[in-house]
C-alpha positions in Angstrom: -72.5 121.2 -59.2 -70.9 118.4 -57.2 -72.2 119.9 -54.0 -75.7 119.9 -55.3 -75.4 116.3 -56.4 -74.1 115.2 -53.0 -77.0 116.9 -51.2 -79.5 115.5 -53.6 -78.1 112.0 -53.0 -78.1 112.6 -49.2 -81.8 113.6 -49.3 -82.7 110.6 -51.4 -80.7 108.3 -49.0 -82.4 109.8 -45.9 -85.8 109.6 -47.5 -85.3 105.9 -48.5 -84.0 105.0 -45.0 -87.0 106.9 -43.4 -89.5 105.0 -45.7 -87.8 101.6 -45.0 -87.9 102.2 -41.2 -91.5 103.3 -41.4 -92.4 100.2 -43.4 -90.8 98.0 -40.8 -92.8 99.5 -38.0 -95.9 97.6 -36.9 -99.1 99.1 -35.6 -100.1 98.7 -32.0 -103.1 96.6 -33.2 -100.8 94.2 -35.1 -98.6 93.6 -32.0 -101.6 92.9 -29.8 -103.1 90.5 -32.3 -99.7 88.7 -32.8 -99.1 88.4 -29.1 -102.6 87.2 -28.5 -102.2 84.5 -31.2 -98.8 83.5 -29.8 -100.2 83.3 -26.3 -103.2 81.2 -27.6 -100.8 78.8 -29.4 -98.6 78.4 -26.3 -101.7 77.7 -24.1 -102.8 75.0 -26.6 -99.3 73.5 -26.6 -99.1 73.5 -22.8 -102.5 71.9 -22.4 -101.6 69.2 -25.0 -98.3 68.6 -23.2 -100.0 68.3 -19.8 -102.5 65.9 -21.2 -99.7 63.7 -22.7 -97.7 63.8 -19.5 -100.7 62.6 -17.5 -102.0 60.0 -20.1 -99.1 58.8 -22.3 -96.3 58.2 -19.8 -95.7 55.3 -17.5 -96.2 56.1 -13.8 -92.4 56.2 -13.1 -91.8 58.4 -16.2 -94.5 60.7 -15.0 -92.9 61.0 -11.6 -89.4 61.7 -13.1 -90.7 64.3 -15.5 -92.8 66.1 -12.9 -89.8 66.3 -10.6 -87.6 67.4 -13.5 -90.0 70.1 -14.5 -90.2 71.4 -10.9 -86.4 72.1 -11.2 -84.9 69.2 -9.4 -81.7 67.6 -10.7 -81.3 64.0 -11.6 -79.3 63.3 -8.4 -82.1 64.8 -6.3 -84.8 62.8 -8.2 -82.9 59.6 -7.8 -82.6 60.2 -4.0 -86.4 61.0 -3.7 -87.5 58.0 -5.7 -84.9 55.6 -4.3 -83.3 54.7 -7.7 -80.0 55.4 -9.3 -79.2 58.5 -11.2 -78.6 56.5 -14.4 -82.1 55.0 -14.2 -83.6 58.6 -13.7 -81.7 59.6 -16.8 -83.1 56.7 -18.8 -86.7 57.4 -17.6 -86.3 61.1 -18.4 -84.9 60.5 -22.0 -87.6 57.9 -22.8 -90.3 60.2 -21.5 -89.0 63.1 -23.5 -88.8 61.0 -26.6 -92.3 59.7 -26.1 -93.6 63.3 -25.5 -91.8 64.5 -28.7 -93.5 61.7 -30.7 -96.9 62.6 -29.3 -96.5 66.3 -29.7 -95.4 66.1 -33.4 -98.1 63.6 -34.3 
């Protein structure tokens, strides 16, 4: 009797796990739709960010952010622009704050 109960329990457990894993799977169509929607949202966000970089920042903030986004470090940016690293840091932080305000509005 106890053998039978254990096997019945095992079958129920396996069936439940199988059903739960099946329920968690997504169809191929769902993934494509979700990825397309995500890609579309990212494209809109990028275009909005580009717009605000070009239209909402001061010329110096724009220079600093564009160098920063291209992968340059603060020291390199300071050397290119002929200013101190601390000033680059100030421009960068003010530009980021301004962009955050514009993007969340």
